[in-house]
Jmol script that loads the backbone (N, CA, C; Angstrom):
load data "model"
ATOM      1  N   MET A   1     112.623  75.744 104.389  1.00  0.00           N
ATOM      2  CA  MET A   1     111.744  76.837 104.597  1.00  0.00           C
ATOM      3  C   MET A   1     112.484  77.959 104.592  1.00  0.00           C
ATOM      4  N   THR A   2     112.293  79.008 103.958  1.00  0.00           N
ATOM      5  CA  THR A   2     112.819  80.243 104.052  1.00  0.00           C
ATOM      6  C   THR A   2     111.975  81.444 104.781  1.00  0.00           C
ATOM      7  N   TRP A   3     112.743  81.862 105.580  1.00  0.00           N
ATOM      8  CA  TRP A   3     111.999  82.847 106.668  1.00  0.00           C
ATOM      9  C   TRP A   3     112.832  84.080 106.557  1.00  0.00           C
ATOM     10  N   GLU A   4     112.017  85.222 106.455  1.00  0.00           N
ATOM     11  CA  GLU A   4     112.775  86.604 106.603  1.00  0.00           C
ATOM     12  C   GLU A   4     111.909  87.513 107.539  1.00  0.00           C
ATOM     13  N   ILE A   5     112.401  88.212 108.518  1.00  0.00           N
ATOM     14  CA  ILE A   5     111.808  89.063 109.383  1.00  0.00           C
ATOM     15  C   ILE A   5     112.478  90.461 109.408  1.00  0.00           C
ATOM     16  N   GLU A   6     111.940  91.302 108.731  1.00  0.00           N
ATOM     17  CA  GLU A   6     112.588  92.810 108.869  1.00  0.00           C
ATOM     18  C   GLU A   6     112.475  93.513 110.014  1.00  0.00           C
ATOM     19  N   ARG A   7     113.429  93.342 110.898  1.00  0.00           N
ATOM     20  CA  ARG A   7     113.126  93.770 112.135  1.00  0.00           C
ATOM     21  C   ARG A   7     112.991  95.417 112.373  1.00  0.00           C
ATOM     22  N   LYS A   8     113.591  96.052 111.411  1.00  0.00           N
ATOM     23  CA  LYS A   8     113.447  97.559 111.422  1.00  0.00           C
ATOM     24  C   LYS A   8     112.204  97.887 111.168  1.00  0.00           C
ATOM     25  N   LYS A   9     111.324  97.157 110.299  1.00  0.00           N
ATOM     26  CA  LYS A   9     110.150  97.401 109.742  1.00  0.00           C
ATOM     27  C   LYS A   9     108.964  97.068 110.851  1.00  0.00           C
ATOM     28  N   CYS A  10     109.245  96.102 111.682  1.00  0.00           N
ATOM     29  CA  CYS A  10     108.372  95.376 112.600  1.00  0.00           C
ATOM     30  C   CYS A  10     107.835  96.540 113.475  1.00  0.00           C
ATOM     31  N   LEU A  11     106.588  96.555 113.875  1.00  0.00           N
ATOM     32  CA  LEU A  11     105.797  97.510 114.778  1.00  0.00           C
ATOM     33  C   LEU A  11     105.766  96.800 116.154  1.00  0.00           C
ATOM     34  N   ARG A  12     106.073  95.428 116.481  1.00  0.00           N
ATOM     35  CA  ARG A  12     106.036  94.927 117.584  1.00  0.00           C
ATOM     36  C   ARG A  12     104.686  94.774 118.098  1.00  0.00           C
ATOM     37  N   CYS A  13     103.706  94.786 116.983  1.00  0.00           N
ATOM     38  CA  CYS A  13     102.327  94.719 117.665  1.00  0.00           C
ATOM     39  C   CYS A  13     101.774  93.439 118.174  1.00  0.00           C
ATOM     40  N   GLY A  14     102.487  92.369 117.814  1.00  0.00           N
ATOM     41  CA  GLY A  14     102.021  91.068 118.337  1.00  0.00           C
ATOM     42  C   GLY A  14     101.056  90.512 117.610  1.00  0.00           C
ATOM     43  N   GLY A  15     100.542  90.796 116.715  1.00  0.00           N
ATOM     44  CA  GLY A  15      99.372  90.447 115.961  1.00  0.00           C
ATOM     45  C   GLY A  15      99.847  88.940 115.305  1.00  0.00           C
ATOM     46  N   CYS A  16     100.954  88.846 114.789  1.00  0.00           N
ATOM     47  CA  CYS A  16     101.522  87.690 114.184  1.00  0.00           C
ATOM     48  C   CYS A  16     101.598  86.708 115.018  1.00  0.00           C
ATOM     49  N   VAL A  17     102.095  86.836 116.379  1.00  0.00           N
ATOM     50  CA  VAL A  17     102.131  85.969 117.379  1.00  0.00           C
ATOM     51  C   VAL A  17     100.536  85.371 117.706  1.00  0.00           C
ATOM     52  N   ALA A  18      99.655  86.250 117.592  1.00  0.00           N
ATOM     53  CA  ALA A  18      98.285  85.891 117.974  1.00  0.00           C
ATOM     54  C   ALA A  18      97.673  85.078 117.010  1.00  0.00           C
ATOM     55  N   VAL A  19      98.058  85.044 115.636  1.00  0.00           N
ATOM     56  CA  VAL A  19      97.507  84.211 114.575  1.00  0.00           C
ATOM     57  C   VAL A  19      98.217  82.977 114.408  1.00  0.00           C
ATOM     58  N   CYS A  20      99.412  82.703 114.948  1.00  0.00           N
ATOM     59  CA  CYS A  20     100.088  81.622 114.596  1.00  0.00           C
ATOM     60  C   CYS A  20      99.459  80.442 115.289  1.00  0.00           C
ATOM     61  N   PRO A  21      99.148  79.367 114.560  1.00  0.00           N
ATOM     62  CA  PRO A  21      98.363  78.268 115.132  1.00  0.00           C
ATOM     63  C   PRO A  21      99.110  77.146 115.752  1.00  0.00           C
ATOM     64  N   VAL A  22     100.464  77.317 115.756  1.00  0.00           N
ATOM     65  CA  VAL A  22     101.298  76.300 116.287  1.00  0.00           C
ATOM     66  C   VAL A  22     102.364  77.048 117.437  1.00  0.00           C
ATOM     67  N   ASP A  23     102.026  78.336 117.646  1.00  0.00           N
ATOM     68  CA  ASP A  23     102.777  79.063 118.559  1.00  0.00           C
ATOM     69  C   ASP A  23     104.271  79.025 118.253  1.00  0.00           C
ATOM     70  N   ALA A  24     104.577  79.182 117.088  1.00  0.00           N
ATOM     71  CA  ALA A  24     105.952  79.175 116.858  1.00  0.00           C
ATOM     72  C   ALA A  24     106.589  80.690 116.808  1.00  0.00           C
ATOM     73  N   LEU A  25     105.821  81.541 117.025  1.00  0.00           N
ATOM     74  CA  LEU A  25     106.435  83.035 117.051  1.00  0.00           C
ATOM     75  C   LEU A  25     106.176  83.441 118.395  1.00  0.00           C
ATOM     76  N   VAL A  26     107.180  84.297 118.859  1.00  0.00           N
ATOM     77  CA  VAL A  26     107.351  84.853 120.262  1.00  0.00           C
ATOM     78  C   VAL A  26     107.784  86.330 120.109  1.00  0.00           C
ATOM     79  N   LEU A  27     107.227  87.296 120.818  1.00  0.00           N
ATOM     80  CA  LEU A  27     107.671  88.608 120.758  1.00  0.00           C
ATOM     81  C   LEU A  27     108.442  88.842 121.853  1.00  0.00           C
ATOM     82  N   THR A  28     109.789  89.252 121.658  1.00  0.00           N
ATOM     83  CA  THR A  28     110.831  89.593 122.623  1.00  0.00           C
ATOM     84  C   THR A  28     111.274  90.925 122.485  1.00  0.00           C
ATOM     85  N   GLU A  29     112.219  91.245 123.517  1.00  0.00           N
ATOM     86  CA  GLU A  29     112.675  92.787 123.513  1.00  0.00           C
ATOM     87  C   GLU A  29     113.504  93.053 122.117  1.00  0.00           C
ATOM     88  N   ASN A  30     113.840  91.864 121.557  1.00  0.00           N
ATOM     89  CA  ASN A  30     114.622  91.979 120.362  1.00  0.00           C
ATOM     90  C   ASN A  30     113.673  91.948 119.115  1.00  0.00           C
ATOM     91  N   GLY A  31     112.324  91.870 119.225  1.00  0.00           N
ATOM     92  CA  GLY A  31     111.447  91.491 118.209  1.00  0.00           C
ATOM     93  C   GLY A  31     110.910  90.250 117.999  1.00  0.00           C
ATOM     94  N   ILE A  32     110.493  89.820 116.891  1.00  0.00           N
ATOM     95  CA  ILE A  32     109.902  88.578 116.749  1.00  0.00           C
ATOM     96  C   ILE A  32     111.056  87.567 116.703  1.00  0.00           C
ATOM     97  N   GLU A  33     110.625  86.388 117.180  1.00  0.00           N
ATOM     98  CA  GLU A  33     111.655  85.176 117.239  1.00  0.00           C
ATOM     99  C   GLU A  33     110.662  84.175 116.841  1.00  0.00           C
ATOM    100  N   ILE A  34     111.332  83.258 115.967  1.00  0.00           N
ATOM    101  CA  ILE A  34     110.532  81.949 115.374  1.00  0.00           C
ATOM    102  C   ILE A  34     111.281  80.757 115.867  1.00  0.00           C
ATOM    103  N   ASP A  35     110.526  79.873 116.136  1.00  0.00           N
ATOM    104  CA  ASP A  35     110.938  78.328 116.302  1.00  0.00           C
ATOM    105  C   ASP A  35     110.603  77.764 115.105  1.00  0.00           C
ATOM    106  N   GLU A  36     111.562  77.520 114.073  1.00  0.00           N
ATOM    107  CA  GLU A  36     111.300  76.871 112.743  1.00  0.00           C
ATOM    108  C   GLU A  36     111.082  75.454 112.726  1.00  0.00           C
ATOM    109  N   ARG A  37     111.297  74.940 113.990  1.00  0.00           N
ATOM    110  CA  ARG A  37     110.901  73.352 114.192  1.00  0.00           C
ATOM    111  C   ARG A  37     109.356  73.238 114.224  1.00  0.00           C
ATOM    112  N   ARG A  38     108.699  74.350 114.745  1.00  0.00           N
ATOM    113  CA  ARG A  38     107.212  74.405 114.967  1.00  0.00           C
ATOM    114  C   ARG A  38     106.402  74.971 113.777  1.00  0.00           C
ATOM    115  N   CYS A  39     107.127  75.868 113.194  1.00  0.00           N
ATOM    116  CA  CYS A  39     106.350  76.415 111.993  1.00  0.00           C
ATOM    117  C   CYS A  39     105.995  75.379 110.934  1.00  0.00           C
ATOM    118  N   ILE A  40     104.710  75.827 110.506  1.00  0.00           N
ATOM    119  CA  ILE A  40     103.955  74.957 109.580  1.00  0.00           C
ATOM    120  C   ILE A  40     103.871  75.690 108.112  1.00  0.00           C
ATOM    121  N   SER A  41     104.369  76.789 108.215  1.00  0.00           N
ATOM    122  CA  SER A  41     104.448  77.682 106.963  1.00  0.00           C
ATOM    123  C   SER A  41     103.149  78.114 106.238  1.00  0.00           C
ATOM    124  N   CYS A  42     102.133  78.188 107.222  1.00  0.00           N
ATOM    125  CA  CYS A  42     100.802  78.560 106.916  1.00  0.00           C
ATOM    126  C   CYS A  42     100.690  79.847 106.351  1.00  0.00           C
ATOM    127  N   GLY A  43     101.528  80.963 106.760  1.00  0.00           N
ATOM    128  CA  GLY A  43     101.427  82.247 106.125  1.00  0.00           C
ATOM    129  C   GLY A  43     100.735  83.246 106.862  1.00  0.00           C
ATOM    130  N   ASN A  44     100.019  82.822 107.828  1.00  0.00           N
ATOM    131  CA  ASN A  44      98.957  83.591 108.599  1.00  0.00           C
ATOM    132  C   ASN A  44      99.716  84.779 108.979  1.00  0.00           C
ATOM    133  N   CYS A  45     101.129  84.711 109.617  1.00  0.00           N
ATOM    134  CA  CYS A  45     101.633  85.965 110.004  1.00  0.00           C
ATOM    135  C   CYS A  45     101.968  86.928 109.038  1.00  0.00           C
ATOM    136  N   GLU A  46     102.313  86.380 107.876  1.00  0.00           N
ATOM    137  CA  GLU A  46     102.695  87.042 106.710  1.00  0.00           C
ATOM    138  C   GLU A  46     101.599  88.020 106.241  1.00  0.00           C
ATOM    139  N   LYS A  47     100.524  87.318 106.257  1.00  0.00           N
ATOM    140  CA  LYS A  47      99.227  87.969 105.597  1.00  0.00           C
ATOM    141  C   LYS A  47      98.827  88.928 106.718  1.00  0.00           C
ATOM    142  N   LEU A  48      98.954  88.772 107.802  1.00  0.00           N
ATOM    143  CA  LEU A  48      98.483  89.728 108.784  1.00  0.00           C
ATOM    144  C   LEU A  48      99.406  91.023 108.953  1.00  0.00           C
ATOM    145  N   CYS A  49     100.534  90.852 108.949  1.00  0.00           N
ATOM    146  CA  CYS A  49     101.643  91.967 109.119  1.00  0.00           C
ATOM    147  C   CYS A  49     101.175  93.079 108.513  1.00  0.00           C
ATOM    148  N   PRO A  50     100.998  94.240 109.155  1.00  0.00           N
ATOM    149  CA  PRO A  50     100.380  95.545 108.492  1.00  0.00           C
ATOM    150  C   PRO A  50     101.468  96.262 107.721  1.00  0.00           C
ATOM    151  N   VAL A  51     102.903  95.833 108.101  1.00  0.00           N
ATOM    152  CA  VAL A  51     103.838  96.556 107.339  1.00  0.00           C
ATOM    153  C   VAL A  51     104.812  95.695 106.326  1.00  0.00           C
ATOM    154  N   GLY A  52     104.351  94.452 106.234  1.00  0.00           N
ATOM    155  CA  GLY A  52     105.076  93.479 105.567  1.00  0.00           C
ATOM    156  C   GLY A  52     106.486  93.220 105.942  1.00  0.00           C
ATOM    157  N   SER A  53     106.606  93.052 107.277  1.00  0.00           N
ATOM    158  CA  SER A  53     107.848  92.732 107.784  1.00  0.00           C
ATOM    159  C   SER A  53     108.115  91.235 107.761  1.00  0.00           C
ATOM    160  N   ILE A  54     107.332  90.345 107.496  1.00  0.00           N
ATOM    161  CA  ILE A  54     107.569  88.868 107.673  1.00  0.00           C
ATOM    162  C   ILE A  54     107.360  88.265 106.140  1.00  0.00           C
ATOM    163  N   THR A  55     108.268  87.254 105.811  1.00  0.00           N
ATOM    164  CA  THR A  55     108.158  86.693 104.550  1.00  0.00           C
ATOM    165  C   THR A  55     108.345  85.250 105.050  1.00  0.00           C
ATOM    166  N   VAL A  56     107.490  84.443 104.569  1.00  0.00           N
ATOM    167  CA  VAL A  56     107.394  82.818 104.831  1.00  0.00           C
ATOM    168  C   VAL A  56     107.603  82.258 103.482  1.00  0.00           C
ATOM    169  N   GLY A  57     108.605  81.265 103.536  1.00  0.00           N
ATOM    170  CA  GLY A  57     108.705  80.411 102.269  1.00  0.00           C
ATOM    171  C   GLY A  57     109.160  81.150 100.975  1.00  0.00           C
ATOM    172  N   GLY A  58     109.779  82.265 101.074  1.00  0.00           N
ATOM    173  CA  GLY A  58     110.031  82.915  99.995  1.00  0.00           C
ATOM    174  C   GLY A  58     109.007  83.564  99.013  1.00  0.00           C
ATOM    175  N   ASN A  59     107.881  83.991  99.814  1.00  0.00           N
ATOM    176  CA  ASN A  59     106.421  84.527  99.054  1.00  0.00           C
ATOM    177  C   ASN A  59     106.753  85.947  98.761  1.00  0.00           C
ATOM    178  N   ARG A  60     107.633  86.681  98.847  1.00  0.00           N
ATOM    179  CA  ARG A  60     107.758  87.982  98.502  1.00  0.00           C
ATOM    180  C   ARG A  60     108.138  88.389  97.008  1.00  0.00           C
TER     181      ARG A  60
END
end "model"
wireframe off; spacefill off
backbone 0.3
color backbone group
């Protein structure tokens, strides 16, 4: 699985954390962190991100 988080674009709104069905995302002081072992590549976080800072599975 390919993951990309553009931390400079991230608004730190936490929306991606809220829509993750498997709790694979965590908002930290450094931005979004992902537990790739938990991620099921559903793309909910990517679809929700208002600034397009998340890419899952090379979908960009």
